[in-house]
Backbone bond lengths (Angstrom), bond angles and torsions (degrees), N, CA, C in turn:
res aa  C-N    CA-C-N  psi(-1)  N-CA   C-N-CA  omega(-1)  CA-C   N-CA-C  phi
1 M - - - 1.437 - - 1.573 106.45 -
2 D 1.277 116.70 151.34 1.443 130.84 177.53 1.445 104.62 -68.68
3 S 1.342 120.38 117.62 1.413 124.56 -179.81 1.567 111.00 -62.91
4 T 1.328 116.96 -23.57 1.477 116.48 179.18 1.459 112.70 -90.17
5 N 1.211 119.41 -7.69 1.475 126.74 179.04 1.548 110.17 -153.29
6 P 1.419 116.71 101.46 1.394 115.74 -177.81 1.543 119.16 -70.57
7 A 1.331 110.86 -2.73 1.510 114.06 -178.66 1.524 108.95 -86.73
8 I 1.382 115.65 -8.23 1.527 116.62 -174.54 1.643 106.59 -102.60
9 D 1.196 113.72 113.40 1.502 120.57 174.81 1.578 106.03 -88.58
10 V 1.332 119.69 92.61 1.390 126.30 -179.76 1.565 111.90 -48.68
11 D 1.270 115.86 -57.65 1.440 121.79 -175.80 1.566 111.56 -58.61
12 L 1.296 115.66 -38.23 1.420 120.55 176.73 1.598 112.00 -61.42
13 L 1.330 115.96 -47.75 1.356 121.50 -172.68 1.654 108.47 -72.25
14 K 1.263 112.05 -40.89 1.507 117.22 173.05 1.580 113.21 -52.06
15 K 1.378 113.45 -47.60 1.410 121.02 -177.99 1.507 109.47 -68.18
16 H 1.428 116.11 -37.89 1.413 118.35 179.45 1.406 111.15 -70.42
17 L 1.259 123.42 -29.78 1.477 124.62 179.60 1.588 114.63 -67.63
18 V 1.385 111.62 -33.85 1.364 118.30 173.05 1.616 113.57 -66.16
19 E 1.264 108.83 -41.26 1.578 118.48 179.17 1.559 108.22 -60.28
20 V 1.376 118.40 -49.73 1.356 121.00 -172.43 1.495 112.67 -84.36
21 S 1.299 122.18 -4.88 1.462 123.24 178.52 1.515 112.45 -61.95
22 D 1.219 116.48 -25.90 1.423 119.83 177.73 1.535 113.93 -70.93
23 H 1.288 114.12 -15.40 1.474 123.99 -175.03 1.587 118.49 -109.65
24 E 1.375 110.12 20.69 1.460 121.01 -175.27 1.468 116.46 -46.63
25 S 1.412 112.62 -46.52 1.440 118.73 179.91 1.496 111.82 -65.51
26 E 1.320 119.24 -46.93 1.492 121.67 -180.00 1.512 106.04 -64.65
27 L 1.309 119.87 -42.20 1.559 120.00 -174.00 1.643 105.62 -59.42
28 T 1.381 112.16 -45.12 1.393 114.85 -174.13 1.684 108.03 -66.65
29 D 1.285 121.06 -41.83 1.433 118.56 175.88 1.496 111.72 -62.70
30 R 1.192 118.76 -40.30 1.549 123.11 -179.67 1.490 111.51 -66.41
31 V 1.310 117.14 -47.90 1.491 121.44 179.41 1.582 110.81 -55.54
32 Y 1.243 115.90 -48.02 1.600 118.66 -174.30 1.478 108.60 -79.17
33 E 1.405 122.64 -29.91 1.302 116.38 176.93 1.497 114.18 -74.68
34 S 1.289 118.64 -32.71 1.457 120.65 172.61 1.538 113.35 -73.83
35 L 1.330 118.00 -35.49 1.452 118.78 167.93 1.438 120.86 -56.20
36 F 1.432 110.11 -45.01 1.517 116.21 -176.54 1.592 109.96 -70.31
37 A 1.334 110.66 -27.34 1.560 115.39 -178.98 1.526 110.34 -71.63
38 R 1.378 110.33 -37.57 1.549 119.53 -178.50 1.484 107.46 -77.49
39 R 1.381 123.57 -40.89 1.368 126.32 -173.41 1.603 109.63 -139.58
40 P 1.383 109.70 86.84 1.490 115.85 -177.41 1.534 113.44 -56.17
41 D 1.382 116.75 -25.66 1.444 122.58 178.32 1.583 111.86 -70.83
42 A 1.388 114.95 -12.66 1.438 121.00 179.71 1.574 109.22 -76.30
43 V 1.240 121.26 -13.42 1.388 127.59 175.68 1.562 113.78 -65.53
44 E 1.359 108.81 -37.62 1.497 117.59 173.67 1.412 113.67 -63.77
45 L 1.403 115.93 -37.30 1.486 119.12 -177.63 1.570 110.90 -81.98
46 F 1.348 121.48 -42.39 1.386 126.82 -169.83 1.517 117.60 -106.77
47 G 1.392 113.33 -26.17 1.401 122.70 -167.18 1.565 110.92 -68.51
48 T 1.336 115.99 -29.29 1.449 121.51 178.61 1.550 115.81 -71.97
49 Y 1.304 115.24 -11.69 1.454 119.26 -175.84 1.552 111.82 -86.30
50 S 1.285 115.67 139.53 1.515 119.84 173.63 1.457 114.12 -53.53
51 R 1.322 115.05 155.88 1.418 118.10 175.22 1.448 112.08 -55.89
52 A 1.339 124.56 -37.54 1.439 127.25 173.03 1.505 114.88 -55.92
53 N 1.313 113.21 -43.60 1.380 117.58 179.39 1.516 112.28 -73.63
54 Q 1.335 118.54 -33.79 1.534 119.59 172.14 1.493 109.27 -61.31
55 Q 1.299 116.31 -43.76 1.482 117.70 -177.38 1.555 111.32 -67.78
56 R 1.343 114.47 -30.70 1.617 115.26 174.68 1.482 108.74 -73.55
57 M 1.315 120.80 -27.82 1.566 119.80 176.76 1.547 106.02 -70.40
58 I 1.344 117.46 -42.02 1.520 116.52 176.36 1.524 113.15 -57.60
59 T 1.352 111.79 -52.66 1.421 122.45 179.96 1.651 109.92 -52.44
60 E 1.420 114.88 -45.22 1.450 118.21 177.37 1.533 109.60 -61.05
61 T 1.328 121.47 -37.25 1.350 120.69 -173.87 1.608 102.83 -67.07
62 L 1.352 115.33 -54.59 1.456 118.47 -174.22 1.374 114.51 -60.81
63 T 1.384 115.03 -28.26 1.524 121.24 179.01 1.581 110.07 -71.92
64 A 1.381 110.96 -36.53 1.469 110.31 179.09 1.566 109.89 -72.48
65 V 1.218 117.86 -34.84 1.519 122.49 172.20 1.525 106.44 -54.02
66 L 1.209 119.84 -60.37 1.493 127.00 -173.65 1.549 109.58 -57.48
67 H 1.380 119.22 -45.88 1.484 119.48 175.78 1.463 110.91 -64.19
68 M 1.379 118.42 -38.53 1.402 119.46 -178.23 1.541 108.53 -62.16
69 L 1.372 113.24 -40.89 1.409 113.88 -173.71 1.565 112.14 -73.57
70 D 1.314 117.22 -24.25 1.448 118.73 168.98 1.517 115.14 -85.38
71 Q 1.332 113.38 1.66 1.448 118.07 -177.68 1.540 117.92 49.64
72 E 1.247 111.45 43.18 1.496 118.44 177.28 1.550 113.35 -51.29
73 H 1.259 115.29 134.65 1.508 117.04 -175.73 1.527 114.04 -65.45
74 W 1.166 118.48 -19.83 1.465 125.07 179.31 1.570 112.85 -95.39
75 L 1.323 118.30 -3.63 1.469 123.10 -174.32 1.630 106.37 -55.49
76 G 1.196 122.13 -45.08 1.596 124.87 -170.18 1.688 99.72 -60.13
77 E 1.192 118.32 -45.01 1.478 118.21 -175.79 1.489 106.22 -67.21
78 Y 1.349 121.11 -49.30 1.463 126.95 -178.74 1.535 108.29 -48.72
79 V 1.329 109.49 -59.30 1.546 121.32 -174.98 1.683 107.20 -59.33
80 H 1.297 113.43 -43.41 1.469 112.69 179.55 1.463 115.31 -62.39
81 A 1.491 113.51 -36.81 1.424 117.53 -174.31 1.586 103.56 -75.65
82 M 1.334 119.84 -33.47 1.498 120.29 -177.98 1.552 107.53 -71.48
83 A 1.351 117.98 -32.36 1.379 120.12 -175.94 1.622 109.96 -68.96
84 S 1.426 106.67 -41.41 1.492 112.65 178.84 1.515 108.24 -66.03
85 R 1.337 124.65 -41.77 1.385 122.67 177.80 1.511 110.68 -59.57
86 H 1.324 122.62 -41.93 1.461 126.21 -179.28 1.468 111.82 -69.04
87 Q 1.384 118.52 -34.66 1.329 119.74 175.35 1.446 118.61 -73.74
88 F 1.303 117.07 -45.70 1.491 119.15 -176.97 1.556 115.30 -103.52
89 S 1.200 126.13 -28.17 1.507 125.45 173.01 1.408 109.52 -79.94
90 Y 1.368 116.66 -56.95 1.483 120.31 -173.82 1.624 115.20 -87.53
91 E 1.267 115.34 -14.96 1.366 123.12 -178.41 1.519 112.76 57.81
92 T 1.277 116.52 43.40 1.500 125.09 -178.03 1.474 107.94 -81.85
93 P 1.360 114.56 118.27 1.471 117.25 178.27 1.540 109.47 -75.45
94 T 1.355 121.52 152.33 1.369 124.74 -172.32 1.544 111.59 -68.75
95 D 1.292 117.89 -26.42 1.552 119.81 173.55 1.578 116.13 -74.49
96 M 1.356 110.08 7.47 1.576 113.96 171.04 1.491 109.85 -89.67
97 Y 1.250 119.00 -25.87 1.445 120.98 178.81 1.587 114.82 -54.40
98 P 1.402 118.62 -60.47 1.416 109.89 -178.89 1.575 123.62 -54.65
99 P 1.394 113.37 -33.78 1.473 109.11 174.68 1.571 117.31 -76.68
100 Y 1.331 108.92 -20.17 1.550 116.55 174.04 1.514 108.03 -67.15
101 A 1.430 115.29 -39.57 1.446 118.92 -177.59 1.544 109.06 -65.37
102 E 1.407 105.60 -44.63 1.642 110.58 -176.09 1.505 104.11 -63.29
103 A 1.270 126.32 -39.45 1.330 127.13 -175.29 1.575 109.96 -64.31
104 M 1.285 115.90 -39.05 1.451 129.18 -176.90 1.630 104.25 -66.33
105 L 1.272 112.57 -51.50 1.485 117.73 173.05 1.489 118.08 -48.78
106 E 1.397 108.55 -55.70 1.469 117.68 176.30 1.486 113.82 -57.23
107 A 1.260 117.37 -39.45 1.509 121.07 179.38 1.499 114.04 -69.08
108 L 1.346 111.17 -47.34 1.553 116.96 172.96 1.553 111.56 -57.03
109 A 1.290 116.92 -42.16 1.531 119.17 176.87 1.486 108.99 -60.14
110 A 1.374 118.66 -45.66 1.395 122.48 -175.78 1.450 120.71 -66.25
111 V 1.343 111.59 -35.66 1.514 117.12 178.00 1.592 109.02 -82.21
112 T 1.274 115.13 -21.86 1.485 115.99 176.83 1.474 115.12 -78.52
113 G 1.340 113.05 -28.31 1.500 119.46 -177.02 1.435 118.83 61.17
114 S 1.325 118.83 -131.48 1.433 120.01 -173.86 1.411 118.40 -70.87
115 D 1.384 112.06 -13.43 1.486 119.77 175.88 1.630 112.50 -79.22
116 W 1.316 116.84 -6.67 1.445 118.95 -179.41 1.592 107.27 -68.03
117 T 1.280 113.27 133.10 1.533 113.12 -178.33 1.559 107.26 -127.12
118 L 1.365 115.50 170.63 1.371 119.48 175.66 1.571 110.72 -62.40
119 E 1.271 116.22 -38.74 1.456 120.55 177.16 1.505 117.93 -55.14
120 L 1.337 109.08 -41.49 1.504 119.97 176.51 1.487 110.30 -62.93
121 E 1.331 108.76 -50.44 1.583 116.85 -175.75 1.457 107.84 -60.28
122 R 1.409 121.74 -40.95 1.541 119.60 -169.81 1.600 101.84 -79.49
123 S 1.214 122.03 -30.00 1.509 122.42 -174.99 1.510 103.78 -73.45
124 W 1.305 119.29 -50.76 1.472 119.42 -178.01 1.572 110.89 -60.86
125 K 1.249 115.16 -48.94 1.443 117.48 -179.61 1.500 112.87 -57.38
126 A 1.373 124.02 -41.12 1.350 128.71 175.18 1.489 110.65 -60.99
127 A 1.339 114.74 -45.65 1.546 122.61 -176.65 1.404 106.75 -63.38
128 L 1.356 123.28 -56.52 1.319 126.98 179.11 1.493 118.02 -56.96
129 D 1.258 110.61 -43.41 1.607 115.73 174.39 1.547 109.53 -61.15
130 R 1.278 117.18 -39.12 1.581 120.32 -179.69 1.538 106.03 -64.64
131 V 1.371 118.65 -46.11 1.478 115.37 179.82 1.501 113.66 -68.81
132 N 1.339 120.25 -27.82 1.409 122.56 178.46 1.555 104.45 -68.25
133 E 1.417 122.10 -45.69 1.399 126.05 178.83 1.562 111.75 -50.96
134 M 1.401 106.30 -47.88 1.501 111.56 179.49 1.528 116.68 -63.01
135 M 1.404 110.39 -34.96 1.474 115.19 -175.83 1.503 108.02 -73.01
136 T 1.253 120.06 -39.57 1.508 121.56 -171.38 1.594 106.51 -78.74
137 A 1.405 112.93 -25.17 1.487 115.22 179.07 1.573 109.22 -71.08
138 G 1.414 114.36 -23.43 1.477 122.13 -176.40 1.512 109.22 -80.45
139 Y 1.344 117.18 -16.50 1.497 119.35 -179.13 1.597 110.88 -66.05
140 I 1.300 114.95 134.56 1.383 122.29 176.99 1.459 114.06 -89.41
141 P 1.331 124.27 123.05 1.459 125.73 -177.97 1.537 107.86 -58.16
142 T 1.295 112.82 135.13 1.489 119.86 -174.36 1.572 103.75 -128.62
143 S 1.327 118.89 145.67 1.506 117.76 174.78 1.471 106.14 -102.64
144 H 1.275 117.74 134.76 1.376 127.88 177.39 1.564 108.41 -113.71
């Protein structure tokens, strides 16, 4: 378990990532389908990207989760750079992160099938919530 968040079972999530890595294409389809159903305005942010770029974004999310779980010393800089890119290049509003995390959870559960457990759900939710907290904390206040 992650000592900073006892709800995150690091070993379980690492093992699960290996298991779902064979389903990257399906995972990508499911995440964006679910996100667009939750937030139709997300199509404007993400829908214009190629499938390869969408897969890269999913991979970036999962990579951030893995690095967070491993408590990489450079994670703060990585997430800050990612937050800056999302804020200024993609113009992603912070209220997009929770539905994205929900879509990711739903997609992970779907590709996992009957092997999806409450422990997996709790660990993934806690890990994604933590990354979202770090991302939004990295946003620079702007005046409009």
